[in-house]
C-alpha positions as CSV (number, residue, x, y, z in Angstrom):
1,X,-10.5,5.0,46.2
2,X,-9.6,8.6,45.9
3,X,-6.1,7.5,44.7
4,X,-7.7,5.3,42.0
5,X,-10.0,8.1,40.8
6,X,-7.0,10.5,40.6
7,X,-5.1,7.9,38.6
8,X,-7.9,7.4,36.1
9,X,-8.2,11.2,35.7
10,X,-4.5,11.4,35.0
11,X,-4.6,8.7,32.4
12,X,-7.6,10.3,30.7
13,X,-5.9,13.6,30.6
14,X,-2.8,12.1,29.0
15,X,-4.9,10.6,26.2
16,X,-6.8,13.8,25.8
17,X,-3.6,15.7,25.4
18,X,-2.3,13.2,22.9
19,X,-5.6,13.3,20.9
20,X,-5.6,17.1,20.9
21,X,-2.0,17.2,19.7
22,X,-2.7,14.9,16.7
23,X,-3.9,16.4,13.3
24,X,-7.3,15.9,11.6
25,X,-8.4,12.5,10.2
26,X,-8.7,12.9,6.4
27,X,-11.5,10.3,6.4
28,X,-13.6,12.9,8.3
29,X,-13.5,15.0,5.2
30,X,-14.3,12.5,2.5
31,X,-17.4,10.7,1.4
32,X,-17.8,7.5,-0.6
33,X,-20.8,7.5,-3.1
34,X,-22.2,4.5,-4.9
35,X,-24.1,4.9,-8.2
36,X,-25.4,2.9,-11.1
37,X,-27.0,-0.5,-11.2
38,X,-26.4,-3.7,-9.2
39,X,-23.5,-5.8,-10.6
40,X,-22.2,-2.8,-12.7
41,X,-22.2,-0.2,-9.9
42,X,-19.5,2.6,-9.6
43,X,-17.8,4.0,-6.5
44,X,-16.6,7.6,-6.2
45,X,-14.7,9.3,-3.4
46,X,-15.5,13.0,-2.8
47,X,-13.0,15.0,-0.7
48,X,-14.0,18.3,1.0
49,X,-10.6,19.7,0.3
50,X,-11.8,23.2,1.3
51,X,-12.7,22.2,4.8
52,X,-9.6,20.1,5.2
53,X,-7.4,23.0,4.1
54,X,-9.0,25.3,6.6
55,X,-8.5,22.8,9.4
56,X,-4.9,22.3,8.6
57,X,-3.8,25.8,7.6
58,X,-6.5,28.2,8.5
59,X,-6.3,31.4,6.7
60,X,-2.6,31.9,7.2
61,X,-1.2,32.9,3.8
62,X,2.3,32.3,5.1
63,X,1.5,28.6,5.0
64,X,0.5,28.6,1.3
65,X,3.6,26.7,0.3
66,X,3.0,24.0,3.0
67,X,-0.6,23.8,1.7
68,X,0.5,23.1,-1.9
69,X,3.0,20.5,-0.7
70,X,0.4,18.7,1.3
71,X,-2.3,18.5,-1.3
72,X,0.2,17.6,-4.0
73,X,1.4,14.6,-1.9
74,X,-2.0,13.5,-0.7
75,X,-3.0,10.1,-2.3
76,X,-6.5,8.5,-2.1
77,X,-6.8,5.0,-3.7
78,X,-9.9,2.8,-4.0
79,X,-9.6,-1.0,-4.4
80,X,-12.6,-1.4,-6.7
81,X,-14.4,1.5,-8.5
82,X,-16.5,-0.3,-11.1
83,X,-18.4,-3.6,-11.5
84,X,-19.9,-3.3,-8.0
85,X,-22.8,-5.1,-6.5
86,X,-24.8,-4.3,-3.4
87,X,-23.1,-5.9,-0.4
88,X,-19.6,-5.8,-1.9
89,X,-16.8,-4.3,0.2
90,X,-14.3,-1.8,-1.0
91,X,-11.2,-0.4,0.6
92,X,-10.3,3.3,0.6
93,X,-6.6,4.0,1.3
94,X,-5.4,7.6,2.3
95,X,-1.7,8.4,2.2
96,X,-0.6,11.8,3.6
97,X,2.8,13.4,2.9
98,X,5.6,12.9,5.3
99,X,5.7,15.4,8.1
100,X,2.0,16.2,7.9
101,X,-0.1,16.3,11.1
102,X,-3.1,14.9,9.1
103,X,-3.9,11.2,9.5
104,X,-4.6,8.7,6.8
105,X,-5.0,4.9,6.8
106,X,-7.5,2.4,5.4
107,X,-11.2,2.1,5.8
108,X,-13.6,-0.5,4.5
109,X,-17.0,0.5,3.0
110,X,-19.9,-1.7,2.1
111,X,-21.6,-1.1,-1.3
112,X,-25.2,-0.2,-1.0
113,X,-28.0,1.8,-2.7
114,X,-27.4,0.5,-6.2
115,X,-30.5,0.3,-8.4
116,X,-31.9,-3.1,-9.4
117,X,-31.8,-3.4,-13.3
118,X,-34.9,-4.3,-15.3
119,X,-35.1,-7.8,-16.7
120,X,-36.2,-8.1,-20.4
121,X,-36.9,-11.5,-22.1
122,X,-36.8,-12.2,-25.8
123,X,-40.5,-11.7,-26.3
124,X,-40.5,-8.3,-24.6
125,X,-37.3,-7.3,-26.4
126,X,-39.2,-7.0,-29.7
127,X,-41.3,-4.2,-28.2
128,X,-38.2,-1.9,-28.2
129,X,-37.7,-2.2,-32.0
130,X,-40.0,-1.0,-34.8
131,X,-39.2,-2.9,-38.0
132,X,-40.8,-2.2,-41.4
133,X,-40.3,-4.1,-44.6
134,X,-40.4,-2.6,-48.1
135,X,-39.5,-3.6,-51.7
136,X,-40.0,-6.7,-53.8
137,X,-40.4,-10.2,-52.5
138,X,-36.9,-11.8,-52.5
139,X,-35.2,-8.4,-52.7
140,X,-36.8,-6.7,-49.8
141,X,-35.3,-4.2,-47.4
142,X,-35.8,-3.6,-43.7
143,X,-35.8,-0.4,-41.8
144,X,-35.2,-0.6,-38.1
145,X,-36.0,2.1,-35.5
146,X,-35.4,1.7,-31.8
147,X,-34.4,3.5,-28.6
148,X,-30.8,4.8,-28.9
149,X,-29.9,2.5,-26.0
150,X,-30.8,-0.5,-28.0
151,X,-29.8,0.6,-31.5
152,X,-26.2,1.3,-30.3
153,X,-25.9,-2.3,-29.1
154,X,-27.8,-4.2,-31.9
155,X,-26.8,-5.8,-35.1
156,X,-28.9,-7.6,-37.8
157,X,-27.9,-11.3,-38.1
158,X,-29.8,-12.7,-41.1
159,X,-30.7,-12.3,-43.8
160,X,-29.0,-9.3,-45.5
161,X,-31.2,-6.3,-46.2
162,X,-31.9,-6.3,-50.0
163,X,-32.4,-10.0,-50.1
164,X,-35.5,-10.4,-47.9
165,X,-38.5,-12.5,-48.8
166,X,-41.9,-12.9,-47.2
167,X,-41.7,-15.4,-44.5
168,X,-38.0,-15.0,-43.7
169,X,-37.0,-14.7,-40.1
170,X,-35.4,-11.3,-39.5
171,X,-33.3,-11.4,-36.4
172,X,-31.7,-8.6,-34.4
173,X,-29.0,-9.5,-31.9
174,X,-28.6,-7.2,-28.9
175,X,-25.4,-7.0,-26.8
176,X,-26.5,-7.3,-23.2
177,X,-23.2,-6.4,-21.6
178,X,-23.4,-2.8,-22.7
179,X,-27.1,-2.7,-21.6
180,X,-26.2,-3.5,-18.0
181,X,-24.8,0.0,-17.6
182,X,-28.2,1.3,-18.7
183,X,-30.0,-0.8,-16.1
184,X,-31.2,-3.6,-18.4
185,X,-30.6,-7.3,-18.1
186,X,-31.5,-9.6,-21.0
187,X,-32.8,-12.9,-19.6
188,X,-33.0,-14.7,-22.9
189,X,-30.8,-15.0,-26.0
190,X,-30.8,-11.3,-26.6
191,X,-32.4,-11.9,-30.0
192,X,-35.4,-10.0,-31.2
193,X,-37.1,-12.0,-34.0
194,X,-39.5,-10.7,-36.7
195,X,-41.2,-12.4,-39.7
196,X,-40.8,-10.6,-43.0
197,X,-44.1,-9.7,-44.6
198,X,-45.8,-7.2,-46.8
199,X,-43.2,-7.3,-49.7
200,X,-44.7,-6.9,-53.2
201,X,-44.9,-10.1,-55.2
202,X,-42.9,-10.1,-58.4
203,X,-44.3,-11.0,-61.8
204,X,-42.4,-14.0,-63.1
205,X,-41.1,-13.8,-66.6
206,X,-41.0,-17.2,-68.4
207,X,-38.5,-18.3,-71.1
208,X,-41.4,-18.4,-73.5
209,X,-42.4,-14.8,-72.6
210,X,-39.0,-13.6,-73.5
211,X,-38.5,-15.7,-76.7
212,X,-41.9,-14.5,-78.0
213,X,-40.7,-10.9,-77.7
214,X,-37.0,-11.3,-78.6
215,X,-35.2,-11.5,-82.0
216,X,-31.5,-12.4,-82.5
217,X,-29.8,-11.1,-85.7
218,X,-26.7,-13.1,-86.5
219,X,-23.8,-11.6,-88.4
220,X,-20.3,-12.6,-89.3
221,X,-18.6,-15.9,-89.9
222,X,-19.6,-19.2,-88.3
223,X,-17.2,-19.9,-85.5
224,X,-16.8,-16.2,-84.9
225,X,-20.4,-15.0,-85.2
226,X,-22.0,-12.2,-83.3
227,X,-25.7,-11.7,-82.3
228,X,-27.6,-8.5,-81.9
229,X,-30.6,-8.6,-79.6
230,X,-33.9,-6.7,-80.3
231,X,-37.0,-6.9,-78.2
232,X,-40.6,-6.1,-78.8
233,X,-42.4,-6.2,-75.4
234,X,-43.9,-2.8,-76.1
235,X,-43.2,-1.8,-72.5
236,X,-40.5,-0.8,-70.1
237,X,-39.2,-4.4,-70.5
238,X,-37.6,-3.3,-73.7
239,X,-35.0,-1.4,-71.6
240,X,-33.8,-4.5,-69.8
241,X,-30.2,-5.4,-70.3
242,X,-29.8,-8.8,-72.1
243,X,-26.6,-10.2,-73.5
244,X,-25.5,-13.3,-75.5
245,X,-23.0,-15.7,-73.9
246,X,-19.9,-16.4,-76.0
247,X,-20.9,-13.5,-78.4
248,X,-18.3,-13.2,-81.1
249,X,-17.7,-17.0,-81.2
250,X,-21.1,-18.3,-82.3
251,X,-21.3,-21.2,-84.7
252,X,-24.2,-22.1,-87.1
253,X,-26.4,-24.9,-85.6
254,X,-25.2,-24.3,-82.1
255,X,-27.0,-22.7,-79.2
256,X,-26.9,-19.0,-78.6
257,X,-27.7,-18.5,-74.9
258,X,-29.2,-15.2,-73.8
259,X,-28.7,-14.1,-70.2
260,X,-29.5,-11.0,-68.2
261,X,-26.8,-8.4,-68.4
262,X,-24.9,-6.9,-65.4
263,X,-27.8,-4.7,-64.5
264,X,-30.6,-6.9,-65.9
265,X,-31.7,-8.5,-62.6
266,X,-31.9,-5.1,-60.9
267,X,-33.8,-3.6,-63.8
268,X,-36.4,-6.4,-63.7
269,X,-36.8,-6.1,-60.0
270,X,-37.3,-2.3,-60.2
271,X,-40.0,-3.0,-62.8
272,X,-41.7,-5.6,-60.6
273,X,-40.5,-8.7,-62.5
274,X,-38.3,-11.7,-61.8
275,X,-36.7,-14.4,-63.9
276,X,-35.7,-17.8,-62.5
277,X,-31.9,-18.1,-62.0
278,X,-31.8,-21.7,-63.4
279,X,-33.7,-20.9,-66.6
280,X,-31.9,-20.4,-70.0
281,X,-33.1,-18.4,-72.9
282,X,-31.8,-20.4,-75.9
283,X,-31.8,-19.6,-79.6
284,X,-30.2,-21.7,-82.4
285,X,-27.5,-19.8,-84.3
286,X,-28.1,-19.6,-88.1
287,X,-27.4,-17.5,-91.1
288,X,-23.7,-16.9,-90.5
289,X,-21.3,-17.1,-93.3
290,X,-19.4,-20.3,-93.7
291,X,-15.7,-20.5,-94.8
292,X,-13.6,-23.6,-95.6
293,X,-11.5,-24.9,-92.8
294,X,-8.6,-25.4,-95.1
295,X,-7.9,-24.2,-98.6
296,X,-8.2,-27.7,-100.1
297,X,-11.8,-27.9,-98.9
298,X,-12.9,-25.3,-101.4
299,X,-14.7,-27.3,-104.0
300,X,-14.0,-24.9,-106.9
301,X,-10.4,-23.9,-105.8
302,X,-9.2,-24.3,-109.4
303,X,-11.8,-21.7,-110.6
304,X,-10.7,-19.4,-107.7
305,X,-7.1,-19.6,-108.8
306,X,-8.0,-19.0,-112.4
307,X,-9.9,-15.8,-111.5
308,X,-7.0,-14.8,-109.3
309,X,-4.5,-15.1,-112.1
310,X,-6.8,-13.2,-114.5
311,X,-7.2,-10.4,-112.0
312,X,-3.5,-10.3,-111.4
313,X,-2.9,-10.0,-115.2
314,X,-5.3,-7.1,-115.4
315,X,-3.6,-5.2,-112.5
316,X,-0.1,-6.0,-113.6
317,X,-0.6,-5.9,-117.4
318,X,2.1,-5.1,-119.9
319,X,1.2,-1.6,-121.1
320,X,3.6,-0.9,-124.0
321,X,1.8,1.5,-126.4
322,X,2.2,2.6,-130.0
323,X,2.4,6.3,-130.5
324,X,3.1,8.8,-133.3
325,X,3.6,12.2,-131.7
326,X,3.2,14.0,-135.1
327,X,0.2,12.2,-136.5
328,X,-3.0,11.0,-134.8
329,X,-2.9,7.8,-136.7
330,X,-1.2,4.8,-135.0
331,X,1.7,3.8,-137.2
332,X,3.7,1.7,-134.7
333,X,6.6,4.2,-134.6
334,X,7.6,3.8,-130.8
335,X,6.8,1.8,-127.7
336,X,6.9,2.9,-124.1
337,X,5.5,1.8,-120.6
338,X,6.0,-1.2,-118.2
339,X,6.4,-4.9,-118.6
340,X,6.2,-7.5,-115.8
341,X,7.8,-10.9,-115.4
342,X,5.7,-12.7,-112.7
343,X,6.5,-16.0,-111.1
344,X,4.1,-17.7,-108.5
345,X,5.9,-19.0,-105.4
346,X,3.2,-20.4,-103.2
347,X,-0.5,-20.1,-102.1
348,X,-1.7,-19.6,-98.6
349,X,-5.2,-19.8,-97.0
350,X,-6.6,-18.8,-93.5
351,X,-10.1,-19.6,-92.4
352,X,-10.6,-17.0,-89.6
353,X,-9.1,-13.6,-89.3
354,X,-7.1,-12.3,-86.3
355,X,-9.1,-11.0,-83.4
356,X,-7.8,-7.5,-83.9
357,X,-9.0,-7.5,-87.5
358,X,-5.6,-6.4,-88.8
359,X,-3.6,-8.2,-91.4
360,X,-0.2,-6.9,-92.5
361,X,-0.1,-9.3,-95.3
362,X,-2.8,-7.2,-97.0
363,X,-1.4,-3.8,-96.2
364,X,-2.5,-1.3,-93.6
365,X,-5.5,0.9,-94.5
366,X,-6.2,-1.3,-97.5
367,X,-10.0,-1.0,-97.2
368,X,-11.9,2.2,-96.8
369,X,-14.3,0.6,-94.3
370,X,-14.2,-2.5,-92.1
371,X,-14.5,-5.7,-94.1
372,X,-14.8,-9.4,-93.1
373,X,-11.3,-10.9,-93.5
374,X,-12.4,-14.4,-92.8
375,X,-11.8,-16.9,-95.6
376,X,-8.7,-15.3,-97.1
377,X,-6.6,-16.8,-99.9
378,X,-3.4,-15.2,-101.0
379,X,-0.8,-16.2,-103.6
380,X,2.8,-15.1,-103.2
381,X,4.6,-13.9,-106.4
382,X,8.1,-12.7,-107.3
383,X,7.7,-9.8,-109.7
384,X,10.3,-8.2,-111.9
385,X,9.3,-4.9,-113.4
386,X,10.8,-3.4,-116.6
387,X,10.3,0.1,-118.1
388,X,10.9,1.6,-121.5
389,X,10.6,5.2,-122.7
390,X,10.1,6.0,-126.4
391,X,13.2,5.4,-128.5
392,X,15.1,3.9,-125.5
393,X,16.2,0.5,-124.6
394,X,14.1,-1.4,-122.1
395,X,15.5,-1.1,-118.6
396,X,15.1,-3.2,-115.4
397,X,13.2,-1.1,-112.9
398,X,12.8,-3.2,-109.7
399,X,12.0,-6.6,-108.2
400,X,9.5,-7.1,-105.4
401,X,7.4,-9.8,-103.6
402,X,3.7,-9.5,-104.1
403,X,0.9,-10.9,-102.0
404,X,-2.3,-11.0,-104.1
405,X,-5.6,-12.7,-103.4
406,X,-9.2,-12.6,-102.1
407,X,-10.9,-12.0,-98.8
408,X,-14.4,-13.0,-97.6
409,X,-14.5,-16.2,-99.6
410,X,-17.7,-17.6,-98.2
411,X,-18.8,-21.1,-99.3
412,X,-22.2,-22.6,-99.8
413,X,-23.5,-26.0,-98.6
414,X,-21.4,-27.6,-101.4
415,X,-18.2,-25.8,-100.3
416,X,-18.4,-23.7,-103.5
417,X,-17.1,-20.0,-103.5
418,X,-19.1,-17.5,-105.6
419,X,-16.3,-16.3,-107.9
420,X,-18.5,-13.5,-109.1
421,X,-18.4,-11.9,-105.6
422,X,-14.8,-12.0,-104.7
423,X,-13.0,-9.0,-103.1
424,X,-9.4,-8.5,-104.1
425,X,-6.6,-7.6,-101.7
426,X,-2.9,-7.2,-102.3
427,X,0.3,-5.8,-100.9
428,X,3.7,-5.2,-102.5
429,X,6.8,-5.9,-100.3
430,X,9.8,-3.8,-101.3
431,X,13.4,-5.0,-101.6
432,X,13.9,-5.0,-97.8
433,X,11.7,-8.1,-97.7
434,X,12.9,-11.5,-98.9
435,X,10.7,-14.2,-100.1
436,X,11.5,-16.2,-97.0
437,X,10.6,-13.3,-94.7
438,X,7.2,-12.9,-96.4
439,X,6.4,-16.6,-96.1
440,X,7.3,-16.6,-92.4
441,X,5.2,-13.5,-91.9
442,X,2.2,-15.2,-93.5
443,X,2.6,-18.4,-91.4
444,X,3.0,-16.3,-88.3
445,X,-0.3,-14.7,-89.0
446,X,-2.0,-18.1,-89.2
447,X,-1.9,-18.7,-92.9
448,X,-1.5,-22.3,-94.0
449,X,0.1,-23.3,-97.4
450,X,-2.3,-24.8,-99.9
451,X,-1.4,-27.7,-102.1
452,X,-2.3,-26.6,-105.6
453,X,-2.8,-29.5,-108.1
454,X,-1.8,-28.5,-111.6
């Protein structure tokens, strides 16, 4: 018996000596903390490195290098640090540098102490938002206020702010994944629903309201007519932006449709009015000038040509004069001045002018102010000009191509042009222009040759 006791004491002594010779267990100097909420908990390992340092190295400054080498090589790893639930197990691994007396290894820890999150259903979710509605019915706005936890994780689904109407469902969707970290679980759809209310009702303008207080003034030529809008509401409605569809291409007898301009709907809304989207404000175009479609449709074309030739004769008249430089009486002693030989080549007509309002057939800067160039008839002439000084033989001066005619030839219901109200236009083309070039130029500008019956 004494021998057995002695043997056990020897064995215990050996183990004691071995244990005393081994370094400290790093796990004795670390602590695992769990924080957060169940299912999204976090694990954190805290090491009391000061105590471990003192145990290993004491206060011996000569071991400073060994201390730095130890802590630089010490590794602590955790199998799972986030997304933890109460009851989960995590593994902490400690690896110590080679040659160190300290002991590492692995230990398993059970997650505990995580807080239970609060459960919020859809009905209760609305309590965390304060929603107010403002503006006009159909164009309302929503202002949303909430706890920062919710506002950072919420978005408005439908409808868009600025388009709200009384009775609409205003829905806010909340992202519950982010809320878990704040200790909140959404048990429903995560949607907070509100009913839009309290928006101001708009006064609806009817087509008749607008037509009774609107006038269209038509100007220009049928087919290219324009309309100017004037209103007489006698209120702020006179500032509303209206415009005419197809303005600049209006035709007598056809509809001129008035619509709200780019800012018109917003202007009406700001004034407390609305206008139905499917309604049209229609006026009948009238009072525009009419022009013949082709030159042959002019009922009194022969009269127009006669007046044209008469005007040409006046502007290019032979002006030889009799003069007696010594006596005031005319005695027919000498002649001087210009004489013209004029030959008509062809006649052209165009119903509607170019969109840019220019016409090089009639010369740049011909008119001192803008003029309607619709309904233009021009005749093309070859002109030979002669000149004579007193007591000298007549000499050939030049030859040129002349475009001469009328613009703004408006017709009445019988297709008759008022020859007493014709506006003359002309252009001389110098020797660098051939007759063929002038004709091609006219046709390129939309002029069509007119068949003149002698």
